[in-house]
N, C-alpha and C positions, 0 to 999 in steps of 0.2 A: 494516589494522583488525585489531584483535586478539581484541574481544571482539563479538557482533552479537546480535541479538534478531529475530525474525522472527515478527510476530502477524500471525493467521490461516495457522500452518504444516502445519493438517491439509487445507486445499485444495490444486486442481491447483498453481497458482504458487506457493503459500508451500511447499508438501513440495519442489518441483523445486529452491528457492531453497533452502532448508536441504541437501540433498542437495549443492547446486553448492558452498554456504560449507564444508559438512565435509571435502569435498575439496583445498581451499586450503590449504597450508602455512602462510599469515600469518594463518590464525584459530584462535585457541587454544579459543576458544568460541563454542556458539552456545545460546542460551536459545530454545527451539520452543513459541510460546504458543499454542495452538489449543482447541477445548472440549473435544477428547477427546485423550488422550496421544498422543504419539508415540513411536517407538523412540529408546531414547538411547543413544547411543554414547560415545566417550570423549572426545568433543567436545560433544555433544548434550545438552543439559538439559532436560527435556521440563518442561512449565508447561501446566496446566489453566486455561485464561482462556477466558472467554465475552466478546468486546470490547462486547457490549451491556450488561453489566455492570460500573459503573466498580468497585465493590469489587474485583470478581477483577483489573480491569486494576491500582488499586492495591494489591493483594496482590502481585502478580506485580514490579511497580515496587521493591516493599520487599525483596523477596528477591534481585534484582539489586544493589541498593545492598548487601546485606549480601555477596554474594557474590562479585561483580566488575561493577562497571558497565560498560554498553556501548557501544562509540563507534560501532553499527551500528546503526540502527534500522529495518526494514521493514514498514510495515503493508500485508499484503497481503490483508486480510479485504475483503468484498464483496460486492453483490449486485444482478445485474440485473433478474431476473424477481421476482413477488410470490410468498408464500407459498402463494397458493392456485393458483399457476400458471398464469395468466391473462395471461402475458407484457407486454411495455411497452405502453404507452399510446400509440396513433397518433394519436388526436385529444384534444382537451380534454373532449370531450363524455364521455369514459372517467375522468376524474380523480377518485381518491377519498380523502377525507383520512385514512383509516386506513392505507391502504395506501400512498401518499405517505413517510405518517410511518416505516413499514417501511425505505424504501429510503433515507431519512434518515438514519434513526438506524445504520444500516449503512454507510451509504457517507459520510456528514461526520460526525457525533457521533461512532461508534465510533474515528476518526483525532483527532478533538480530544481525547478523553480520553487514550488513549494519548499524545496531545503532555502534556497537563497534568500525568502523572505520570512522565514517562520525558525529555522534555527537561531537566527539572534533574539527569539524572542525567550527561549529556552533558559530557565534559572540557571546559575552559576553554581549556588549554594547548596544544591541538593541535586537529587536522583531526578532525569528526568527521561523522555524516551520518544525518539522519533523512529516510525518502523514504515517501513513500503511493504505490498505487498508483490511479491515476486512471485516465481514459479519454478519447481525443481526442473523442469526442461530447460532452464536458464542455466543450470548448473555445467560449465565446461566438461568437467571432471566426472560427473555423472551420465555425459551424452553418450549413449551405447547405436540408439535408432536415426539419428541424425534427422532432417527433413523438418519443416515449420519452421523455415529457414529465419522471417523476420521475428516472428514472435520470439524466437527461442533468443536471437541475435540481441533482442531490445532487452528482454531480462536480463543477459547478461551485462549487459552495460548498465542497468539499471544495479546491478550485485558490485560494480567496481565503485560507480558512483557513491553506495553506502559505504563500502571499505574505506572511499578516498573521504565521504564528510566525516566518519568516524575518527580517523587520524588525526584530521584537522580540530575537530571539534575537542579532542581529548586536551589540547593544547589551553583550553580557557573553560571547560566544561567538563571538570574531572569525573564528577558521578555521572554525566552524558552514558546513553546504551543509542545506538544509532545500530538499526539491523535491518534486514529482509525475511522478510517471513512467508514462508507456503503453506498457505491455509489447506491445500488438500485439493481433491476433486470435489467441488462445491456443488449442489443443485440449482443453480442460477442459468438464466438467458444463456451468457455467455458461454456454459461449457454444457449446455444440453444436447446440442447437433454432434458432440463426442463420446456422448455416453452409453452409447449401442451397445458396443462390444467391451462394457466394464466387466468385470465380474461384480456378483452380486455384494452389498453393502460397502464398497469401493467409494460411493457416492455419498457425501454426507448432508446435511441440512444446512441452510447458512445460520439458524439459529447455532446449533452445535459448533458449527467453524466459527463462529463468532467467539463463543466462549471459549473453546480450545484457543485460541489466538490471543485471548485476554489472560489465560493461564500461564501461556509463554511468556507473554510479556512482562505478567507479573512475578516470574522468576527468575530472569536475566537480571544481569548485573553488571557495572562498569566495564569486568573483565570479557565480558561478552559482547562490546559495542564490535561492530565492524564484521560482525559472524553472518550467517544466512541460516536460519532455522526453520525446520518443519512442524507443522500444526502438534505435533508432539512433544516439542521440544528438542529433536533431535537435530546436531547439525548436520549441515549438505553442503558438500566441497563446493568450490565456486569453480 
């Protein structure tokens, strides 16, 4: 990879991914897209971009088209909790239309709009990667506990979109890799309210998670496009 873009670069995992990419000798430029500007460097180009605003995504894509197209795009934005802080629904009785729409907007629609504007920038003549951070709880086949309805459903929707994009892009970008990635439970503000009952060693630091995700990305080929992979490279059922 020579040019990367991270959407959600201001978050815990997103910022760690930017730092990890910045340290790599094979990456020449990193577009760091976030609602608030991140620190620039010789390689890091900050982009102000709220992923819930399609116009902002479109503007970021136009800038990349002018300044240098990416061959690696990672969508690291998303949300587990609602804006009012009430936490994931544990029963269908707690479902609320407006709050469901919040999570679908962040976890499924936003990555879809990023794909709409950024996939056309990917090179056709060589390997490229578009990866979106999903979650194991978004796997329908792996769901044994239920609950967390909006979060699970929005991540499952994301996984389906990724599969769709992979099928479509295969027709024009034969070496492209379009995947969902599960980072594990990472020590970020998103997960901290839910870490209390987890076994020791199950929570990973953001820097380590970023390195693991990039290692997975490095090992993927076009045959893996459309898949859903965990931080350790293991496939997860849809």
